[in-house]
mmCIF file as Biopython writes it, N, C-alpha, C and O atoms, coordinates in Angstrom:
data_model
#
loop_
_atom_site.group_PDB
_atom_site.id
_atom_site.type_symbol
_atom_site.label_atom_id
_atom_site.label_alt_id
_atom_site.label_comp_id
_atom_site.label_asym_id
_atom_site.label_entity_id
_atom_site.label_seq_id
_atom_site.pdbx_PDB_ins_code
_atom_site.Cartn_x
_atom_site.Cartn_y
_atom_site.Cartn_z
_atom_site.occupancy
_atom_site.B_iso_or_equiv
_atom_site.auth_seq_id
_atom_site.auth_asym_id
_atom_site.pdbx_PDB_model_num
ATOM 1   N N  . MET A ? 1  ? 14.887 -56.019 48.401 1.0 0.0 1  A 1 
ATOM 2   C CA . MET A ? 1  ? 15.388 -56.576 49.633 1.0 0.0 1  A 1 
ATOM 3   C C  . MET A ? 1  ? 16.616 -55.771 50.060 1.0 0.0 1  A 1 
ATOM 4   O O  . MET A ? 1  ? 17.449 -55.405 49.231 1.0 0.0 1  A 1 
ATOM 5   N N  . LEU A ? 2  ? 16.714 -55.506 51.340 1.0 0.0 2  A 1 
ATOM 6   C CA . LEU A ? 2  ? 17.815 -54.709 51.873 1.0 0.0 2  A 1 
ATOM 7   C C  . LEU A ? 2  ? 18.925 -55.606 52.416 1.0 0.0 2  A 1 
ATOM 8   O O  . LEU A ? 2  ? 18.672 -56.661 52.996 1.0 0.0 2  A 1 
ATOM 9   N N  . SER A ? 3  ? 20.153 -55.155 52.210 1.0 0.0 3  A 1 
ATOM 10  C CA . SER A ? 3  ? 21.294 -55.877 52.773 1.0 0.0 3  A 1 
ATOM 11  C C  . SER A ? 3  ? 21.395 -55.562 54.261 1.0 0.0 3  A 1 
ATOM 12  O O  . SER A ? 3  ? 20.733 -54.648 54.752 1.0 0.0 3  A 1 
ATOM 13  N N  . ASP A ? 4  ? 22.206 -56.301 54.963 1.0 0.0 4  A 1 
ATOM 14  C CA . ASP A ? 4  ? 22.413 -56.048 56.393 1.0 0.0 4  A 1 
ATOM 15  C C  . ASP A ? 4  ? 22.948 -54.639 56.631 1.0 0.0 4  A 1 
ATOM 16  O O  . ASP A ? 4  ? 22.564 -53.980 57.597 1.0 0.0 4  A 1 
ATOM 17  N N  . THR A ? 5  ? 23.828 -54.182 55.756 1.0 0.0 5  A 1 
ATOM 18  C CA . THR A ? 5  ? 24.384 -52.837 55.875 1.0 0.0 5  A 1 
ATOM 19  C C  . THR A ? 5  ? 23.301 -51.781 55.671 1.0 0.0 5  A 1 
ATOM 20  O O  . THR A ? 5  ? 23.243 -50.797 56.408 1.0 0.0 5  A 1 
ATOM 21  N N  . GLU A ? 6  ? 22.455 -51.984 54.682 1.0 0.0 6  A 1 
ATOM 22  C CA . GLU A ? 6  ? 21.371 -51.039 54.411 1.0 0.0 6  A 1 
ATOM 23  C C  . GLU A ? 6  ? 20.372 -51.001 55.575 1.0 0.0 6  A 1 
ATOM 24  O O  . GLU A ? 6  ? 19.874 -49.934 55.936 1.0 0.0 6  A 1 
ATOM 25  N N  . ILE A ? 7  ? 20.086 -52.155 56.151 1.0 0.0 7  A 1 
ATOM 26  C CA . ILE A ? 7  ? 19.185 -52.208 57.307 1.0 0.0 7  A 1 
ATOM 27  C C  . ILE A ? 7  ? 19.791 -51.459 58.479 1.0 0.0 7  A 1 
ATOM 28  O O  . ILE A ? 7  ? 19.094 -50.706 59.159 1.0 0.0 7  A 1 
ATOM 29  N N  . ALA A ? 8  ? 21.073 -51.653 58.724 1.0 0.0 8  A 1 
ATOM 30  C CA . ALA A ? 8  ? 21.749 -50.953 59.818 1.0 0.0 8  A 1 
ATOM 31  C C  . ALA A ? 8  ? 21.731 -49.445 59.595 1.0 0.0 8  A 1 
ATOM 32  O O  . ALA A ? 8  ? 21.521 -48.679 60.535 1.0 0.0 8  A 1 
ATOM 33  N N  . THR A ? 9  ? 21.948 -49.023 58.363 1.0 0.0 9  A 1 
ATOM 34  C CA . THR A ? 9  ? 21.906 -47.598 58.031 1.0 0.0 9  A 1 
ATOM 35  C C  . THR A ? 9  ? 20.512 -47.039 58.255 1.0 0.0 9  A 1 
ATOM 36  O O  . THR A ? 9  ? 20.356 -45.956 58.818 1.0 0.0 9  A 1 
ATOM 37  N N  . LEU A ? 10 ? 19.510 -47.767 57.821 1.0 0.0 10 A 1 
ATOM 38  C CA . LEU A ? 10 ? 18.123 -47.345 58.012 1.0 0.0 10 A 1 
ATOM 39  C C  . LEU A ? 10 ? 17.793 -47.233 59.497 1.0 0.0 10 A 1 
ATOM 40  O O  . LEU A ? 10 ? 17.167 -46.261 59.920 1.0 0.0 10 A 1 
ATOM 41  N N  . GLN A ? 11 ? 18.203 -48.205 60.279 1.0 0.0 11 A 1 
ATOM 42  C CA . GLN A ? 11 ? 17.958 -48.168 61.719 1.0 0.0 11 A 1 
ATOM 43  C C  . GLN A ? 11 ? 18.640 -46.961 62.361 1.0 0.0 11 A 1 
ATOM 44  O O  . GLN A ? 11 ? 18.060 -46.306 63.227 1.0 0.0 11 A 1 
ATOM 45  N N  . ASP A ? 12 ? 19.858 -46.670 61.944 1.0 0.0 12 A 1 
ATOM 46  C CA . ASP A ? 12 ? 20.579 -45.505 62.471 1.0 0.0 12 A 1 
ATOM 47  C C  . ASP A ? 12 ? 19.839 -44.213 62.142 1.0 0.0 12 A 1 
ATOM 48  O O  . ASP A ? 12 ? 19.699 -43.337 62.995 1.0 0.0 12 A 1 
ATOM 49  N N  . ARG A ? 13 ? 19.374 -44.099 60.918 1.0 0.0 13 A 1 
ATOM 50  C CA . ARG A ? 13 ? 18.682 -42.874 60.498 1.0 0.0 13 A 1 
ATOM 51  C C  . ARG A ? 13 ? 17.324 -42.737 61.185 1.0 0.0 13 A 1 
ATOM 52  O O  . ARG A ? 13 ? 16.904 -41.624 61.503 1.0 0.0 13 A 1 
ATOM 53  N N  . LEU A ? 14 ? 16.639 -43.852 61.415 1.0 0.0 14 A 1 
ATOM 54  C CA . LEU A ? 14 ? 15.377 -43.803 62.153 1.0 0.0 14 A 1 
ATOM 55  C C  . LEU A ? 14 ? 15.616 -43.387 63.605 1.0 0.0 14 A 1 
ATOM 56  O O  . LEU A ? 14 ? 14.824 -42.640 64.179 1.0 0.0 14 A 1 
ATOM 57  N N  . PHE A ? 15 ? 16.700 -43.867 64.190 1.0 0.0 15 A 1 
ATOM 58  C CA . PHE A ? 15 ? 17.062 -43.471 65.549 1.0 0.0 15 A 1 
ATOM 59  C C  . PHE A ? 15 ? 17.331 -41.969 65.606 1.0 0.0 15 A 1 
ATOM 60  O O  . PHE A ? 15 ? 16.874 -41.289 66.525 1.0 0.0 15 A 1 
ATOM 61  N N  . GLN A ? 16 ? 18.063 -41.457 64.638 1.0 0.0 16 A 1 
ATOM 62  C CA . GLN A ? 16 ? 18.343 -40.025 64.578 1.0 0.0 16 A 1 
ATOM 63  C C  . GLN A ? 16 ? 17.052 -39.228 64.432 1.0 0.0 16 A 1 
ATOM 64  O O  . GLN A ? 16 ? 16.899 -38.172 65.045 1.0 0.0 16 A 1 
ATOM 65  N N  . LEU A ? 17 ? 16.130 -39.726 63.629 1.0 0.0 17 A 1 
ATOM 66  C CA . LEU A ? 17 ? 14.847 -39.057 63.431 1.0 0.0 17 A 1 
ATOM 67  C C  . LEU A ? 17 ? 14.053 -39.019 64.737 1.0 0.0 17 A 1 
ATOM 68  O O  . LEU A ? 17 ? 13.483 -37.987 65.092 1.0 0.0 17 A 1 
ATOM 69  N N  . ARG A ? 18 ? 14.018 -40.147 65.448 1.0 0.0 18 A 1 
ATOM 70  C CA . ARG A ? 18 ? 13.309 -40.187 66.724 1.0 0.0 18 A 1 
ATOM 71  C C  . ARG A ? 18 ? 13.934 -39.240 67.727 1.0 0.0 18 A 1 
ATOM 72  O O  . ARG A ? 18 ? 13.219 -38.542 68.446 1.0 0.0 18 A 1 
ATOM 73  N N  . CYS A ? 19 ? 15.240 -39.204 67.786 1.0 0.0 19 A 1 
ATOM 74  C CA . CYS A ? 19 ? 15.923 -38.294 68.711 1.0 0.0 19 A 1 
ATOM 75  C C  . CYS A ? 19 ? 15.597 -36.841 68.383 1.0 0.0 19 A 1 
ATOM 76  O O  . CYS A ? 19 ? 15.376 -36.032 69.285 1.0 0.0 19 A 1 
ATOM 77  N N  . ALA A ? 20 ? 15.567 -36.515 67.112 1.0 0.0 20 A 1 
ATOM 78  C CA . ALA A ? 20 ? 15.235 -35.145 66.710 1.0 0.0 20 A 1 
ATOM 79  C C  . ALA A ? 20 ? 13.811 -34.797 67.128 1.0 0.0 20 A 1 
ATOM 80  O O  . ALA A ? 20 ? 13.553 -33.686 67.590 1.0 0.0 20 A 1 
ATOM 81  N N  . ALA A ? 21 ? 12.886 -35.741 66.966 1.0 0.0 21 A 1 
ATOM 82  C CA . ALA A ? 21 ? 11.499 -35.507 67.376 1.0 0.0 21 A 1 
ATOM 83  C C  . ALA A ? 21 ? 11.422 -35.312 68.888 1.0 0.0 21 A 1 
ATOM 84  O O  . ALA A ? 21 ? 10.713 -34.427 69.366 1.0 0.0 21 A 1 
ATOM 85  N N  . GLU A ? 22 ? 12.142 -36.125 69.628 1.0 0.0 22 A 1 
ATOM 86  C CA . GLU A ? 22 ? 12.154 -35.987 71.088 1.0 0.0 22 A 1 
ATOM 87  C C  . GLU A ? 22 ? 12.757 -34.648 71.504 1.0 0.0 22 A 1 
ATOM 88  O O  . GLU A ? 22 ? 12.318 -34.045 72.483 1.0 0.0 22 A 1 
ATOM 89  N N  . ASP A ? 23 ? 13.758 -34.186 70.765 1.0 0.0 23 A 1 
ATOM 90  C CA . ASP A ? 23 ? 14.361 -32.884 71.067 1.0 0.0 23 A 1 
ATOM 91  C C  . ASP A ? 23 ? 13.352 -31.753 70.901 1.0 0.0 23 A 1 
ATOM 92  O O  . ASP A ? 23 ? 13.345 -30.803 71.684 1.0 0.0 23 A 1 
ATOM 93  N N  . VAL A ? 24 ? 12.498 -31.855 69.879 1.0 0.0 24 A 1 
ATOM 94  C CA . VAL A ? 24 ? 11.465 -30.834 69.676 1.0 0.0 24 A 1 
ATOM 95  C C  . VAL A ? 24 ? 10.497 -30.839 70.860 1.0 0.0 24 A 1 
ATOM 96  O O  . VAL A ? 24 ? 10.142 -29.782 71.380 1.0 0.0 24 A 1 
ATOM 97  N N  . VAL A ? 25 ? 10.079 -32.015 71.276 1.0 0.0 25 A 1 
ATOM 98  C CA . VAL A ? 25 ? 9.161  -32.126 72.421 1.0 0.0 25 A 1 
ATOM 99  C C  . VAL A ? 25 ? 9.802  -31.542 73.673 1.0 0.0 25 A 1 
ATOM 100 O O  . VAL A ? 25 ? 9.164  -30.775 74.395 1.0 0.0 25 A 1 
ATOM 101 N N  . THR A ? 26 ? 11.037 -31.891 73.931 1.0 0.0 26 A 1 
ATOM 102 C CA . THR A ? 26 ? 11.735 -31.393 75.114 1.0 0.0 26 A 1 
ATOM 103 C C  . THR A ? 26 ? 11.870 -29.876 75.065 1.0 0.0 26 A 1 
ATOM 104 O O  . THR A ? 26 ? 11.644 -29.194 76.065 1.0 0.0 26 A 1 
ATOM 105 N N  . ALA A ? 27 ? 12.233 -29.356 73.914 1.0 0.0 27 A 1 
ATOM 106 C CA . ALA A ? 27 ? 12.380 -27.907 73.776 1.0 0.0 27 A 1 
ATOM 107 C C  . ALA A ? 27 ? 11.048 -27.207 74.048 1.0 0.0 27 A 1 
ATOM 108 O O  . ALA A ? 27 ? 11.012 -26.177 74.722 1.0 0.0 27 A 1 
ATOM 109 N N  . ALA A ? 28 ? 9.966  -27.760 73.530 1.0 0.0 28 A 1 
ATOM 110 C CA . ALA A ? 28 ? 8.645  -27.163 73.762 1.0 0.0 28 A 1 
ATOM 111 C C  . ALA A ? 28 ? 8.296  -27.204 75.249 1.0 0.0 28 A 1 
ATOM 112 O O  . ALA A ? 28 ? 7.795  -26.225 75.802 1.0 0.0 28 A 1 
ATOM 113 N N  . GLU A ? 29 ? 8.559  -28.326 75.882 1.0 0.0 29 A 1 
ATOM 114 C CA . GLU A ? 29 ? 8.270  -28.460 77.311 1.0 0.0 29 A 1 
ATOM 115 C C  . GLU A ? 29 ? 9.117  -27.514 78.152 1.0 0.0 29 A 1 
ATOM 116 O O  . GLU A ? 29 ? 8.683  -27.060 79.211 1.0 0.0 29 A 1 
ATOM 117 N N  . ASP A ? 30 ? 10.319 -27.218 77.682 1.0 0.0 30 A 1 
ATOM 118 C CA . ASP A ? 30 ? 11.239 -26.338 78.413 1.0 0.0 30 A 1 
ATOM 119 C C  . ASP A ? 30 ? 11.023 -24.864 78.100 1.0 0.0 30 A 1 
ATOM 120 O O  . ASP A ? 30 ? 11.748 -24.005 78.602 1.0 0.0 30 A 1 
ATOM 121 N N  . GLY A ? 31 ? 10.022 -24.572 77.268 1.0 0.0 31 A 1 
ATOM 122 C CA . GLY A ? 31 ? 9.681  -23.186 76.983 1.0 0.0 31 A 1 
ATOM 123 C C  . GLY A ? 31 ? 10.516 -22.517 75.916 1.0 0.0 31 A 1 
ATOM 124 O O  . GLY A ? 31 ? 10.693 -21.299 75.941 1.0 0.0 31 A 1 
ATOM 125 N N  . ALA A ? 32 ? 11.036 -23.295 74.975 1.0 0.0 32 A 1 
ATOM 126 C CA . ALA A ? 32 ? 11.817 -22.709 73.887 1.0 0.0 32 A 1 
ATOM 127 C C  . ALA A ? 32 ? 10.949 -21.726 73.101 1.0 0.0 32 A 1 
ATOM 128 O O  . ALA A ? 32 ? 9.723  -21.835 73.072 1.0 0.0 32 A 1 
ATOM 129 N N  . SER A ? 33 ? 11.603 -20.788 72.482 1.0 0.0 33 A 1 
ATOM 130 C CA . SER A ? 33 ? 10.877 -19.780 71.706 1.0 0.0 33 A 1 
ATOM 131 C C  . SER A ? 33 ? 10.221 -20.408 70.478 1.0 0.0 33 A 1 
ATOM 132 O O  . SER A ? 33 ? 10.602 -21.491 70.032 1.0 0.0 33 A 1 
ATOM 133 N N  . THR A ? 34 ? 9.242  -19.709 69.956 1.0 0.0 34 A 1 
ATOM 134 C CA . THR A ? 34 ? 8.560  -20.171 68.748 1.0 0.0 34 A 1 
ATOM 135 C C  . THR A ? 34 ? 9.551  -20.319 67.601 1.0 0.0 34 A 1 
ATOM 136 O O  . THR A ? 34 ? 9.471  -21.278 66.833 1.0 0.0 34 A 1 
ATOM 137 N N  . ASP A ? 35 ? 10.472 -19.390 67.480 1.0 0.0 35 A 1 
ATOM 138 C CA . ASP A ? 35 ? 11.470 -19.470 66.404 1.0 0.0 35 A 1 
ATOM 139 C C  . ASP A ? 35 ? 12.345 -20.710 66.544 1.0 0.0 35 A 1 
ATOM 140 O O  . ASP A ? 35 ? 12.663 -21.368 65.553 1.0 0.0 35 A 1 
ATOM 141 N N  . GLU A ? 36 ? 12.735 -21.029 67.785 1.0 0.0 36 A 1 
ATOM 142 C CA . GLU A ? 36 ? 13.567 -22.209 68.025 1.0 0.0 36 A 1 
ATOM 143 C C  . GLU A ? 36 ? 12.785 -23.487 67.708 1.0 0.0 36 A 1 
ATOM 144 O O  . GLU A ? 36 ? 13.323 -24.399 67.079 1.0 0.0 36 A 1 
ATOM 145 N N  . ILE A ? 37 ? 11.537 -23.560 68.134 1.0 0.0 37 A 1 
ATOM 146 C CA . ILE A ? 37 ? 10.707 -24.736 67.832 1.0 0.0 37 A 1 
ATOM 147 C C  . ILE A ? 37 ? 10.514 -24.862 66.324 1.0 0.0 37 A 1 
ATOM 148 O O  . ILE A ? 37 ? 10.592 -25.959 65.772 1.0 0.0 37 A 1 
ATOM 149 N N  . ARG A ? 38 ? 10.263 -23.741 65.665 1.0 0.0 38 A 1 
ATOM 150 C CA . ARG A ? 38 ? 10.078 -23.748 64.210 1.0 0.0 38 A 1 
ATOM 151 C C  . ARG A ? 38 ? 11.345 -24.252 63.518 1.0 0.0 38 A 1 
ATOM 152 O O  . ARG A ? 38 ? 11.259 -25.059 62.592 1.0 0.0 38 A 1 
ATOM 153 N N  . ARG A ? 39 ? 12.505 -23.795 63.947 1.0 0.0 39 A 1 
ATOM 154 C CA . ARG A ? 39 ? 13.772 -24.233 63.351 1.0 0.0 39 A 1 
ATOM 155 C C  . ARG A ? 39 ? 13.971 -25.732 63.556 1.0 0.0 39 A 1 
ATOM 156 O O  . ARG A ? 39 ? 14.346 -26.452 62.630 1.0 0.0 39 A 1 
ATOM 157 N N  . MET A ? 40 ? 13.719 -26.189 64.772 1.0 0.0 40 A 1 
ATOM 158 C CA . MET A ? 40 ? 13.896 -27.609 65.072 1.0 0.0 40 A 1 
ATOM 159 C C  . MET A ? 40 ? 12.905 -28.465 64.286 1.0 0.0 40 A 1 
ATOM 160 O O  . MET A ? 40 ? 13.258 -29.539 63.798 1.0 0.0 40 A 1 
ATOM 161 N N  . ALA A ? 41 ? 11.673 -27.993 64.163 1.0 0.0 41 A 1 
ATOM 162 C CA . ALA A ? 41 ? 10.662 -28.731 63.404 1.0 0.0 41 A 1 
ATOM 163 C C  . ALA A ? 41 ? 11.041 -28.801 61.926 1.0 0.0 41 A 1 
ATOM 164 O O  . ALA A ? 41 ? 10.825 -29.826 61.278 1.0 0.0 41 A 1 
ATOM 165 N N  . ALA A ? 42 ? 11.599 -27.727 61.396 1.0 0.0 42 A 1 
ATOM 166 C CA . ALA A ? 42 ? 12.041 -27.724 60.001 1.0 0.0 42 A 1 
ATOM 167 C C  . ALA A ? 42 ? 13.167 -28.732 59.788 1.0 0.0 42 A 1 
ATOM 168 O O  . ALA A ? 42 ? 13.195 -29.424 58.770 1.0 0.0 42 A 1 
ATOM 169 N N  . GLU A ? 43 ? 14.086 -28.816 60.732 1.0 0.0 43 A 1 
ATOM 170 C CA . GLU A ? 43 ? 15.168 -29.799 60.643 1.0 0.0 43 A 1 
ATOM 171 C C  . GLU A ? 43 ? 14.617 -31.217 60.718 1.0 0.0 43 A 1 
ATOM 172 O O  . GLU A ? 43 ? 15.078 -32.112 60.009 1.0 0.0 43 A 1 
ATOM 173 N N  . LEU A ? 44 ? 13.630 -31.411 61.577 1.0 0.0 44 A 1 
ATOM 174 C CA . LEU A ? 44 ? 12.993 -32.713 61.709 1.0 0.0 44 A 1 
ATOM 175 C C  . LEU A ? 44 ? 12.305 -33.100 60.398 1.0 0.0 44 A 1 
ATOM 176 O O  . LEU A ? 44 ? 12.448 -34.231 59.933 1.0 0.0 44 A 1 
ATOM 177 N N  . ALA A ? 45 ? 11.570 -32.177 59.810 1.0 0.0 45 A 1 
ATOM 178 C CA . ALA A ? 45 ? 10.896 -32.434 58.542 1.0 0.0 45 A 1 
ATOM 179 C C  . ALA A ? 45 ? 11.905 -32.745 57.437 1.0 0.0 45 A 1 
ATOM 180 O O  . ALA A ? 45 ? 11.677 -33.626 56.609 1.0 0.0 45 A 1 
ATOM 181 N N  . SER A ? 46 ? 13.006 -32.025 57.430 1.0 0.0 46 A 1 
ATOM 182 C CA . SER A ? 46 ? 14.047 -32.264 56.432 1.0 0.0 46 A 1 
ATOM 183 C C  . SER A ? 46 ? 14.653 -33.657 56.598 1.0 0.0 46 A 1 
ATOM 184 O O  . SER A ? 46 ? 14.878 -34.360 55.612 1.0 0.0 46 A 1 
ATOM 185 N N  . ALA A ? 47 ? 14.915 -34.051 57.832 1.0 0.0 47 A 1 
ATOM 186 C CA . ALA A ? 47 ? 15.473 -35.386 58.095 1.0 0.0 47 A 1 
ATOM 187 C C  . ALA A ? 47 ? 14.497 -36.471 57.651 1.0 0.0 47 A 1 
ATOM 188 O O  . ALA A ? 47 ? 14.907 -37.479 57.076 1.0 0.0 47 A 1 
ATOM 189 N N  . ALA A ? 48 ? 13.211 -36.268 57.914 1.0 0.0 48 A 1 
ATOM 190 C CA . ALA A ? 48 ? 12.202 -37.247 57.492 1.0 0.0 48 A 1 
ATOM 191 C C  . ALA A ? 48 ? 12.140 -37.317 55.967 1.0 0.0 48 A 1 
ATOM 192 O O  . ALA A ? 48 ? 12.024 -38.400 55.393 1.0 0.0 48 A 1 
ATOM 193 N N  . HIS A ? 49 ? 12.217 -36.172 55.325 1.0 0.0 49 A 1 
ATOM 194 C CA . HIS A ? 49 ? 12.182 -36.136 53.855 1.0 0.0 49 A 1 
ATOM 195 C C  . HIS A ? 49 ? 13.387 -36.894 53.285 1.0 0.0 49 A 1 
ATOM 196 O O  . HIS A ? 49 ? 13.241 -37.678 52.347 1.0 0.0 49 A 1 
ATOM 197 N N  . GLU A ? 50 ? 14.560 -36.660 53.844 1.0 0.0 50 A 1 
ATOM 198 C CA . GLU A ? 50 ? 15.760 -37.357 53.375 1.0 0.0 50 A 1 
ATOM 199 C C  . GLU A ? 50 ? 15.622 -38.861 53.576 1.0 0.0 50 A 1 
ATOM 200 O O  . GLU A ? 50 ? 16.051 -39.647 52.731 1.0 0.0 50 A 1 
ATOM 201 N N  . LEU A ? 51 ? 15.031 -39.253 54.679 1.0 0.0 51 A 1 
ATOM 202 C CA . LEU A ? 51 ? 14.841 -40.685 54.954 1.0 0.0 51 A 1 
ATOM 203 C C  . LEU A ? 51 ? 13.900 -41.314 53.926 1.0 0.0 51 A 1 
ATOM 204 O O  . LEU A ? 51 ? 14.086 -42.465 53.532 1.0 0.0 51 A 1 
ATOM 205 N N  . GLU A ? 52 ? 12.892 -40.557 53.493 1.0 0.0 52 A 1 
ATOM 206 C CA . GLU A ? 52 ? 11.973 -41.053 52.470 1.0 0.0 52 A 1 
ATOM 207 C C  . GLU A ? 52 ? 12.675 -41.329 51.149 1.0 0.0 52 A 1 
ATOM 208 O O  . GLU A ? 52 ? 12.212 -42.153 50.360 1.0 0.0 52 A 1 
ATOM 209 N N  . GLN A ? 53 ? 13.777 -40.655 50.906 1.0 0.0 53 A 1 
ATOM 210 C CA . GLN A ? 53 ? 14.463 -40.753 49.623 1.0 0.0 53 A 1 
ATOM 211 C C  . GLN A ? 53 ? 15.338 -42.002 49.514 1.0 0.0 53 A 1 
ATOM 212 O O  . GLN A ? 53 ? 15.890 -42.274 48.448 1.0 0.0 53 A 1 
ATOM 213 N N  . LEU A ? 54 ? 15.471 -42.758 50.590 1.0 0.0 54 A 1 
ATOM 214 C CA . LEU A ? 54 ? 16.291 -43.979 50.529 1.0 0.0 54 A 1 
ATOM 215 C C  . LEU A ? 54 ? 15.704 -44.942 49.523 1.0 0.0 54 A 1 
ATOM 216 O O  . LEU A ? 54 ? 14.495 -45.169 49.491 1.0 0.0 54 A 1 
ATOM 217 N N  . ARG A ? 55 ? 16.536 -45.484 48.734 1.0 0.0 55 A 1 
ATOM 218 C CA . ARG A ? 55 ? 16.099 -46.457 47.713 1.0 0.0 55 A 1 
ATOM 219 C C  . ARG A ? 55 ? 17.044 -47.622 47.720 1.0 0.0 55 A 1 
ATOM 220 O O  . ARG A ? 55 ? 16.872 -48.561 46.943 1.0 0.0 55 A 1 
#
């Protein structure tokens, strides 16, 4: 069971993850280079991986 603080932290990190995903979509729509999209996608994957590690 999660405490109120842990839930708030989880919600914050999920919000950050969603924003990062939206940034990748926006960059792709705006014609960002393949290297830039790749970098942003790697950061997104890393953020998701870190979120999975919450215990």
